[in-house]
C-alpha positions in Angstrom: -57.3 88.7 -62.4 -54.1 86.7 -63.2 -53.3 83.3 -61.8 -50.1 83.4 -59.7 -48.1 80.2 -59.1 -45.8 80.6 -56.0 -43.2 78.1 -54.8 -41.0 78.1 -51.7 -37.9 75.9 -51.3 -35.0 75.7 -48.9 -32.4 74.8 -51.5 -29.4 74.4 -49.1 -26.9 76.1 -51.5 -28.3 77.4 -54.7 -24.9 77.1 -56.5 -24.5 73.4 -55.6 -28.1 72.6 -56.7 -28.6 75.0 -59.6 -29.2 72.2 -62.1 -31.9 70.7 -59.9 -33.5 74.1 -59.5 -33.5 74.7 -63.3 -35.0 71.2 -63.9 -37.7 72.0 -61.4 -38.5 75.3 -63.1 -38.6 73.6 -66.5 -41.0 70.9 -65.2 -43.4 73.1 -63.1 -43.1 76.7 -64.5 -43.9 78.6 -61.3 -44.3 82.4 -61.7 -42.4 83.1 -58.4 -39.8 80.9 -56.7 -38.7 81.8 -53.2 -35.5 80.2 -52.1 -33.9 80.0 -48.7 -30.5 79.1 -47.5 -28.9 80.1 -50.8 -25.5 80.3 -49.0 -23.9 82.9 -51.2 -23.5 86.6 -51.6 -25.5 88.6 -54.1 -22.6 88.7 -56.6 -22.1 84.9 -56.4 -25.7 84.1 -57.2 -26.1 82.1 -60.5 -28.2 84.8 -62.1 -27.5 83.8 -65.7 -29.0 80.3 -65.1 -32.2 81.9 -63.9 -32.3 84.3 -66.7 -31.8 81.6 -69.2 -34.7 79.7 -67.6 -37.0 82.7 -68.1 -36.7 84.3 -64.7 -35.4 87.8 -65.4 -36.5 89.3 -62.2 -34.5 88.5 -59.0 -34.2 90.0 -55.6 -31.5 88.7 -53.3 -30.5 89.0 -49.7 -27.1 87.2 -49.6 -24.5 86.3 -47.1 -21.1 84.6 -47.4 -21.5 80.8 -46.8 -24.6 81.0 -44.6 -28.3 81.8 -44.7 -29.5 84.0 -47.5 -32.8 84.2 -49.4 -33.7 85.0 -53.0 -37.0 85.5 -54.8 -37.0 85.1 -58.6 -40.0 85.8 -60.9 -41.3 85.8 -64.4 -43.0 89.1 -63.5 -41.4 92.3 -62.4 -40.6 92.5 -58.7 -40.8 95.6 -56.6 -38.3 95.4 -53.8 -39.7 96.4 -50.5 -38.2 97.2 -47.1 -37.8 93.9 -45.3 -39.0 94.1 -41.7 -36.2 93.8 -39.1 -37.0 90.3 -37.9 -33.3 89.3 -37.2 -31.5 90.7 -34.2 -28.1 89.9 -35.7 -28.8 91.5 -39.1 -28.3 88.2 -41.0 -29.7 87.7 -44.5 -32.9 85.9 -43.5 -35.6 87.8 -45.4 -36.5 89.6 -48.6 -39.8 91.3 -49.2 -41.2 92.0 -52.7 -44.4 93.0 -54.4 -45.5 91.1 -57.5 -48.8 91.6 -59.4 -50.3 93.4 -56.5 -49.4 90.8 -53.9 -46.7 91.3 -51.2 -44.5 88.3 -50.7 -42.3 87.9 -47.7 -39.6 85.2 -48.2 -38.2 84.2 -44.8 -35.6 81.9 -43.2 -36.2 81.6 -39.5 -33.2 80.5 -37.4 -33.1 76.7 -36.8 -32.3 77.3 -33.1 -29.6 74.8 -32.3 -30.0 71.6 -30.4 -30.9 72.6 -26.8 -34.4 74.2 -26.4 -33.3 76.5 -23.5 -32.6 80.2 -24.3 -30.7 80.6 -21.1 -27.9 78.2 -22.2 -28.4 78.2 -26.0 -28.0 81.6 -27.7 -29.2 80.1 -31.0 -32.5 79.2 -29.4 -32.8 82.7 -27.8 -32.2 84.1 -31.3 -35.0 82.0 -32.7 -37.4 83.0 -30.0 -36.5 86.7 -30.5 -37.1 86.3 -34.3 -40.6 84.8 -33.5 -41.4 87.7 -31.1 -40.4 90.2 -33.8 -42.6 88.5 -36.4 -45.5 88.6 -34.0 -45.1 92.3 -33.3 -44.5 93.4 -36.9 -47.3 91.3 -38.4 -49.8 92.3 -35.7 -49.1 96.0 -36.5 -49.3 95.4 -40.2 -52.7 93.8 -39.9 -54.2 97.0 -38.5 -53.0 99.0 -41.5 -54.3 99.4 -45.1 -51.9 97.1 -46.8 -51.7 94.9 -49.9 -52.6 91.2 -49.8 -49.7 89.4 -48.1 -48.2 85.9 -48.6 -45.6 84.8 -46.2 -43.4 81.8 -47.3 -40.3 80.1 -46.2 -38.4 77.7 -44.0 -39.9 78.8 -40.7 -38.1 75.9 -38.9 -41.1 75.0 -36.8 -43.6 72.2 -37.2 -46.6 73.5 -35.3 -49.2 70.7 -35.5 -49.3 67.1 -34.1 -49.3 65.7 -37.7 -46.5 68.0 -38.9 -44.0 65.6 -37.3 -43.5 61.9 -37.5 -43.9 61.5 -33.7 -45.6 64.2 -31.7 -44.7 62.7 -28.3 -41.0 62.0 -29.2 -40.4 65.4 -30.6 -42.0 67.6 -27.9 -38.5 68.3 -26.5 -36.8 68.5 -29.8 -36.1 72.0 -31.3 -38.7 72.7 -34.1 -41.6 71.2 -32.2 -41.3 72.4 -28.6 -44.3 74.0 -27.0 -42.7 77.4 -26.7 -41.9 77.5 -30.5 -45.3 76.1 -31.5 -47.1 78.6 -29.3 -45.1 81.4 -30.7 -45.8 80.5 -34.3 -49.5 80.1 -33.6 -49.5 83.5 -31.9 -48.1 85.0 -35.1 -50.8 83.3 -37.2 -53.6 84.4 -34.8 -52.5 88.0 -34.2 -51.4 88.6 -37.8 -54.7 87.2 -39.2 -53.0 84.5 -41.2 -54.2 81.3 -42.7 -51.8 78.3 -42.6 -52.6 77.2 -46.1 -51.4 73.6 -45.7 -53.9 72.9 -43.0 -56.7 74.9 -44.6 -56.2 72.8 -47.7 -55.6 69.4 -46.2 -57.3 69.5 -42.9 -55.8 68.8 -39.4 -55.3 65.0 -39.5 -53.2 64.4 -42.6 -49.5 63.8 -42.1 -47.7 66.5 -44.0 -43.9 66.8 -44.2 -41.5 69.0 -46.2 -38.2 68.1 -44.6 -36.4 64.8 -44.0 -33.0 64.5 -42.3 -29.9 63.6 -44.3 -29.1 61.3 -41.4 -31.7 58.8 -42.4 -30.2 55.9 -44.4 -33.5 55.7 -46.4 -35.5 58.9 -45.8 -38.5 57.7 -47.7 -38.7 54.3 -46.0 -38.3 55.7 -42.5 -40.4 58.8 -43.3 -39.4 60.6 -40.2 -40.3 64.0 -41.6 -41.4 67.4 -40.3 -43.4 70.2 -41.9 -40.9 73.1 -41.6 -41.7 75.0 -44.8 -44.8 77.1 -44.8 -47.1 79.3 -46.9 -49.4 81.7 -45.1 -51.9 84.1 -46.5 -53.3 87.2 -44.6 -56.9 88.1 -44.5 -56.6 90.1 -47.7 -54.9 87.3 -49.6 -56.8 84.2 -48.3 -59.8 84.8 -50.5 -57.5 84.8 -53.6 -55.8 81.4 -52.8 -56.9 78.3 -54.6 -56.7 75.9 -51.6 -56.8 72.8 -53.7 -53.6 73.9 -55.5 -51.5 73.4 -52.3 -48.7 70.9 -53.3 -45.7 69.4 -51.6 -43.3 68.3 -54.3 -42.0 65.3 -52.2 -40.3 63.8 -55.3 -37.7 66.5 -55.2 -36.4 65.3 -51.9 -35.0 62.3 -53.8 -32.5 62.0 -56.6 -28.9 63.2 -56.9 -27.7 65.7 -54.4 -31.1 66.7 -53.1 -31.8 69.4 -50.5 -33.2 68.0 -47.3 -36.3 70.2 -48.0 -38.7 69.8 -50.9 -40.6 72.6 -52.7 -44.0 73.7 -51.6 -46.5 75.4 -54.0 -49.8 77.3 -54.2 -51.8 79.1 -56.9 -53.7 82.2 -56.2 -55.5 85.0 -58.1 -53.4 88.1 -58.3 -55.3 91.4 -58.1 -52.5 93.2 -60.1 
């Protein structure tokens, strides 16, 4: 079996931060990089920069100015039909198969500011996206499918220690009970393992996102764990739990994304 190094990163505009991405690839050499919020159409994607870095295989779901995801790889990618998670048909997912492992790269809607679906259509959209994930992954679990890794900016911090203040964020979108319950329902019904918590335990503070609004994000450390890697029951035995890494250093420096990369290694059956 072959070791497979997978990274997920909400890059917040791949064209704006292509130099940072290439520096990260040079420093860490992942086999598969899953990017969210690329903010460009397929034809605008900086394909040549990835090819020059050694990532010849790319699958993109792009959209003008908003959203968008892309998966790049050193290994050949088989493009799969992406499940219909998004009620508006936005570019929020791409599904591929690489070395015998299915990888779903997702960007869940942020949900706006008001956690009330009756008055906030963005939050209603987010809850619908969660419901669709639950239904689709519950059905998939019952079938005879390949090992599955789900990665991406899921825009929900589900655990008490996934946010800087559990009590203060209970009414803030990304940590409200209805979102948290929905995400945990997907994990349970889909037979997923939340690799971060399996690797680090329930009590360690883990963040992958820090707001641009903070004058000094590192000093204030008011983060949230919004970026996730899950493995289904077929994939979990292949994951090297000790390899789980949050590349917090990439939140700093010049023109950073507000998210940092998150990585795992696993044994690929293919």
